[in-house]
C-alpha positions in Angstrom: -3.2 71.7 -38.7 0.5 70.9 -36.7 -1.6 70.6 -33.2 -3.8 67.5 -36.1 -0.3 66.6 -36.6 1.5 65.6 -33.0 -2.4 63.7 -32.1 -1.7 61.6 -34.5 1.9 60.6 -34.2 0.6 60.8 -29.9 -2.2 57.9 -31.3 0.5 55.8 -32.4 2.9 55.9 -30.5 0.6 55.0 -27.7 -0.8 52.0 -30.5 2.8 51.0 -31.0 3.5 50.6 -26.8 -0.3 48.8 -26.6 1.7 46.5 -29.6 4.9 46.5 -27.6 3.6 46.0 -23.7 0.5 43.0 -25.2 3.9 40.9 -27.0 6.4 41.1 -24.3 2.7 40.0 -21.4 2.8 37.0 -24.2 6.1 36.5 -24.1 6.5 36.5 -19.7 3.4 34.0 -19.8 4.7 31.9 -22.9 8.0 31.6 -21.0 6.6 30.7 -17.5 4.5 27.8 -19.3 7.8 26.6 -20.3 9.3 26.6 -17.0 6.1 24.7 -15.5 6.0 21.7 -18.6 9.6 21.9 -17.4 9.6 21.3 -14.0 7.2 18.6 -14.9 9.1 16.3 -16.2 12.1 17.0 -14.4 9.7 16.0 -10.9 8.7 13.4 -12.3 11.6 11.2 -12.6 13.0 12.0 -9.4 9.7 10.7 -8.4 9.8 7.9 -9.6 13.3 7.3 -8.2 12.0 7.9 -4.8 9.6 5.6 -5.4 12.2 2.7 -6.4 14.9 4.1 -3.8 12.9 2.9 -1.0 11.8 0.0 -2.2 16.6 -0.7 -2.2 16.4 0.4 0.6 13.9 -1.6 2.2 15.8 -4.9 0.8 18.3 -4.1 2.1 17.2 -3.6 5.2 14.5 -6.0 6.3 15.2 -8.5 3.4 15.8 -12.0 4.5 16.8 -11.1 7.9 16.3 -11.6 11.7 14.1 -9.7 13.8 12.3 -10.7 17.2 8.1 -10.0 16.7 7.7 -7.0 19.8 3.8 -6.4 19.3 0.7 -8.6 17.9 -1.4 -5.6 16.8 -3.9 -8.6 15.1 -3.9 -11.4 12.7 -1.5 -10.0 9.9 -0.3 -7.1 11.6 3.2 -7.6 13.7 6.0 -5.0 15.3 9.4 -5.6 14.6 11.9 -4.9 16.8 13.8 -2.6 14.5 13.3 1.3 13.7 11.5 2.4 10.6 12.6 5.3 11.2 9.9 7.3 12.3 9.0 5.2 14.8 10.6 3.0 17.2 9.7 0.0 15.6 8.8 -1.4 12.0 4.7 -2.5 11.3 4.7 -5.2 9.1 1.3 -6.6 6.9 1.8 -10.2 6.7 1.6 -9.6 2.1 -1.1 -12.0 0.3 -3.5 -12.0 3.5 -6.3 -10.6 5.8 -8.0 -11.8 8.8 -10.9 -11.0 10.2 -10.8 -7.6 12.2 -10.5 -6.3 15.7 -9.3 -2.6 16.1 -11.3 -1.6 12.9 -13.1 1.6 13.9 -15.9 0.9 10.9 -16.6 -2.5 11.0 -15.7 -3.1 15.0 -14.5 -7.5 16.3 -14.9 -9.5 13.0 -16.0 -12.9 13.5 -12.9 -14.8 14.6 -10.4 -12.0 14.7 -10.0 -12.1 18.0 -9.2 -15.9 17.8 -6.9 -15.1 15.1 -5.1 -12.4 16.9 -4.3 -15.2 19.5 -3.6 -17.7 17.6 -0.5 -15.5 15.6 0.3 -14.3 18.9 1.0 -18.2 20.7 2.9 -18.4 17.1 5.6 -15.0 16.6 5.8 -12.9 20.0 8.9 -12.5 21.2 10.3 -15.1 18.8 12.4 -14.6 16.5 11.2 -14.9 12.9 12.8 -14.5 9.5 11.4 -11.0 6.6 11.2 -11.8 3.0 9.8 -9.3 0.9 8.6 -8.9 -2.5 9.4 -8.2 -5.2 6.7 -6.8 -6.4 5.7 -4.2 -3.9 7.0 -3.0 -0.2 4.8 -0.9 1.4 0.9 -0.6 1.7 -0.8 2.7 1.1 -0.4 3.2 5.0 3.4 3.4 4.7 3.3 -0.5 6.4 5.8 -3.3 4.7 4.5 -5.8 3.1 6.4 -9.3 4.1 6.5 -12.8 4.2 7.2 -13.8 8.0 9.3 -17.5 8.9 8.4 -19.0 12.1 11.9 -20.8 13.2 10.3 -23.9 12.4 10.1 -22.7 8.5 6.7 -22.3 8.0 5.4 -18.9 6.6 2.9 -17.4 9.4 1.2 -16.1 6.5 0.2 -19.4 4.9 -0.1 -21.0 7.8 -3.0 -18.5 8.9 -4.6 -19.3 6.5 -4.1 -23.2 6.7 -5.3 -23.3 9.7 -8.1 -21.4 8.9 -7.7 -18.3 11.0 -7.1 -15.7 7.4 -8.8 -15.2 4.1 -6.4 -15.9 0.9 -6.5 -12.1 0.1 -7.3 -11.8 -3.8 -6.9 -7.7 -4.4 -3.9 -8.2 -4.8 -1.1 -9.6 -7.1 1.6 -11.2 -5.3 4.5 -14.3 -5.7 2.5 -16.7 -4.2 -1.5 -15.7 -5.3 -2.6 -18.6 -6.1 -0.6 -21.1 -3.5 -2.2 -18.9 -1.3 -6.3 -19.4 -3.0 -6.1 -22.3 -3.4 -4.7 -23.5 0.9 -7.9 -21.4 1.3 -9.9 -23.8 -0.6 -8.4 -26.6 0.9 -9.4 -25.3 4.3 -12.6 -24.8 3.0 -13.2 -27.8 2.3 -11.8 -29.4 5.6 -14.8 -26.1 7.4 -10.8 -25.6 9.3 -11.4 -22.4 11.9 -13.6 -19.9 10.8 -15.3 -21.8 7.7 -16.4 -24.3 10.0 -19.5 -21.7 10.4 -18.7 -18.3 9.1 -21.5 -17.0 7.2 -21.9 -14.9 3.8 -22.6 -11.4 6.3 -19.5 -12.1 8.3 -17.3 -12.1 5.5 -14.6 -9.1 4.6 -16.9 -6.5 2.3 -13.7 -7.3 -0.6 -14.5 -10.7 -0.2 -17.7 -10.5 -0.9 -17.5 -8.4 -4.1 -14.6 -10.5 -5.5 -16.5 -13.6 -4.8 -20.1 -14.1 -4.4 -21.3 -17.4 -4.3 -17.7 -18.1 -2.4 -20.3 -19.9 0.8 -21.5 -22.4 -2.1 -18.0 -23.8 -3.4 -17.1 -26.9 -1.9 
């Protein structure tokens, strides 16, 4: 009879221990979940703040500042003589325009790509230009500075490339001169300037074929 009572007592204690361990484990899991959520809430504002800081830094460093163009990669991409912190020079992707590719492994050299590159090279290589940044966005997904590049004569390289038929108005992203550049392209098409004289639909960039499937039918 005594043995039976001891067994019952041991069993009751075992149940209490299991219950206590389960409760403790539940508390630990709950604590980890709370900490994890707290970290997420903490990290999100920090990431947003970092983006804003980067944007502010770009404005302070480049906006309305003069630099010399040291390299023309292709019609819509140039390098200027100031370090971006990682490389010796800062790479600029002209905002609001897209010229035919010359160095893209996927597309190869596209129709009128070399002409666009040579045209840009004649206008800016070795010359001092003024950089303007758009409030909406300062960098593309590759980290290149998005900018409008003012030539020594006061014109903007972005618009000149479109107006003379060496570039397309980039319709993929909104920017301050979206509609102005779209109109400049329409004029170049009507006047059959540059690439618009003989370009075929298959020679257009894929994104443009998707955006404007009837583009070459428009007059």
